[in-house]
C-alpha positions in Angstrom: 0.0 0.1 -0.1 2.8 2.3 0.5 4.4 2.0 -2.7 1.1 2.2 -4.8 -0.1 5.7 -5.6 -3.7 6.7 -4.2 -6.6 5.9 -6.4 -8.3 8.3 -8.7 -11.5 9.5 -7.6 -14.4 10.7 -10.2 -17.1 12.6 -8.0 -20.6 12.9 -9.7 -22.3 15.8 -8.2 -25.5 16.1 -10.0 -28.0 16.1 -7.3 -31.2 14.5 -7.5 -31.9 13.1 -11.3 -34.1 10.3 -12.4 -32.5 7.6 -14.1 -32.9 8.8 -17.7 -31.9 12.2 -17.2 -28.8 10.8 -15.3 -27.7 8.6 -18.2 -28.3 11.5 -20.8 -26.2 13.7 -18.6 -23.4 11.1 -17.9 -23.4 10.0 -21.4 -22.9 13.0 -23.0 -19.8 14.0 -20.4 -18.4 10.8 -19.8 -15.7 11.1 -22.7 -14.8 14.4 -21.3 -14.8 12.8 -17.7 -12.0 10.4 -18.9 -9.9 12.8 -20.5 -9.8 15.0 -17.4 -9.1 12.2 -15.2 -6.0 10.9 -17.1 -4.2 14.5 -15.9 -6.0 14.8 -12.3 -6.4 12.6 -9.2 -10.0 14.3 -8.4 -12.8 15.1 -10.9 -15.7 16.9 -10.0 -18.4 16.0 -12.4 -21.4 18.9 -12.4 -24.5 18.8 -15.1 -22.6 22.2 -16.4 -18.7 21.7 -16.1 -16.0 19.3 -15.2 -13.2 20.4 -12.6 -10.0 18.6 -12.2 -8.0 19.0 -8.9 -4.7 17.7 -8.5 
């Protein structure tokens, strides 16, 4: 455990959504989320933006 880097985290912060709207938003954003995730340790995903935090 001491020799491995900590896991990367994707924090989805949409609030309360039904399944269909959630699926629509996450489907549209997922490729961008993966791109941001490759460069940052923490990714906050909102319905209108994506934030990467080191």
